[in-house]
C-alpha positions in Angstrom: -1.2 31.8 20.9 -2.7 28.7 20.8 -0.9 26.6 23.3 -2.9 23.8 23.3 -5.3 24.9 26.6 -8.3 23.6 24.8 -8.5 19.8 26.5 -12.1 19.2 25.6 -14.7 18.9 22.5 -16.7 21.3 24.3 -14.0 23.0 25.0 -13.0 23.2 21.7 -16.7 24.3 20.4 -17.1 26.7 22.5 -14.2 28.8 21.5 -14.9 28.1 17.1 -14.6 31.9 16.9 -12.0 32.4 19.1 -9.5 34.9 17.3 -6.3 33.6 18.4 -2.8 32.9 16.2 -2.8 29.3 14.9 0.9 27.7 14.8 1.2 28.2 10.3 -1.8 29.3 10.0 -1.4 33.4 11.6 -4.6 35.2 13.7 -8.0 33.4 12.9 -10.8 31.4 13.7 -10.8 27.5 13.5 -14.3 28.4 11.9 -12.0 30.4 9.1 -9.4 27.1 9.7 -12.1 24.4 9.3 -15.2 26.0 7.2 -17.6 25.4 10.5 -16.8 22.0 12.0 -19.8 20.7 12.9 -20.0 19.3 17.2 -20.1 15.9 16.1 -16.9 16.7 14.3 -15.8 17.9 16.7 -15.8 15.1 19.2 -14.9 12.6 16.7 -12.1 14.7 16.1 -11.2 14.6 19.6 -11.8 10.6 20.8 -9.4 9.5 17.4 -6.5 12.2 18.9 -6.6 10.4 22.0 -6.1 7.8 20.2 -3.4 9.1 18.2 -1.8 10.6 21.0 -2.0 7.2 22.5 -0.2 4.9 20.0 2.3 8.0 19.8 3.2 7.4 23.0 3.0 3.6 22.7 5.1 3.7 19.6 7.8 5.3 21.3 8.4 2.4 23.9 10.5 0.7 20.6 10.7 3.4 18.0 14.4 3.5 15.9 14.9 5.6 13.8 17.4 4.1 11.7 14.9 1.5 11.2 12.1 3.4 10.5 9.6 1.1 11.2 6.4 2.4 12.4 2.8 1.9 12.2 2.0 5.8 12.0 4.5 6.8 9.7 7.0 7.8 12.3 10.0 10.0 11.2 12.7 12.0 13.2 13.7 11.3 16.4 12.5 9.2 19.4 11.3 12.1 21.1 10.5 14.9 17.9 8.5 12.9 15.7 6.5 13.6 12.2 3.6 11.3 11.7 2.6 10.9 8.1 -1.1 11.3 8.0 -2.3 8.9 5.6 -0.5 6.0 8.0 -2.0 7.1 11.4 -5.5 7.8 9.9 -5.7 4.5 8.6 -4.0 2.3 11.4 -6.8 3.9 13.7 -9.8 3.6 11.0 -10.3 7.2 11.0 -12.7 6.2 8.2 -15.1 5.1 10.9 -14.9 9.0 12.3 -15.9 11.1 9.2 -14.3 13.1 6.5 -10.7 12.4 6.3 -9.7 16.1 5.4 -12.0 18.0 7.8 -10.9 15.7 11.0 -7.2 15.6 10.2 -7.3 19.0 9.6 -8.9 19.7 12.9 -6.9 17.6 14.1 -3.3 18.9 13.0 -5.1 22.7 14.4 -5.1 21.8 17.8 -2.2 19.4 18.4 0.4 20.6 15.6 3.9 20.5 17.3 2.5 19.7 21.2 4.8 18.1 23.5 3.3 14.9 24.4 4.5 12.2 27.4 6.6 10.5 25.0 7.8 13.8 22.7 6.6 16.2 20.5 4.0 15.0 17.3 4.4 17.0 13.9 1.9 16.3 10.8 3.4 15.5 7.9 1.3 14.2 4.8 
């Protein structure tokens, strides 16, 4: 089972053919899920993930599920939030990183359900 153990783009790229169980996908490889991402896409996704992680943790300081005001499209409890793909992509200028579908799928596959500094992150459409 994948447990968020690949921390660098190099580790991710080296494990593209590692058969492992991914949440929502069953036992497969990143290449099968992502249709062979390039090394550049892996690096871009990693860079964008770092920005999203920082924004998610920063948002928690002022996040209130009652008012539901979030530039990342967060919904849910402060410590267990789902972020809306199109909103966080726009907020973090994802178009600068590459193809929306490929980059978001890579990030969501590698980090969906991960517990960050301020809570668990999930991804919604």
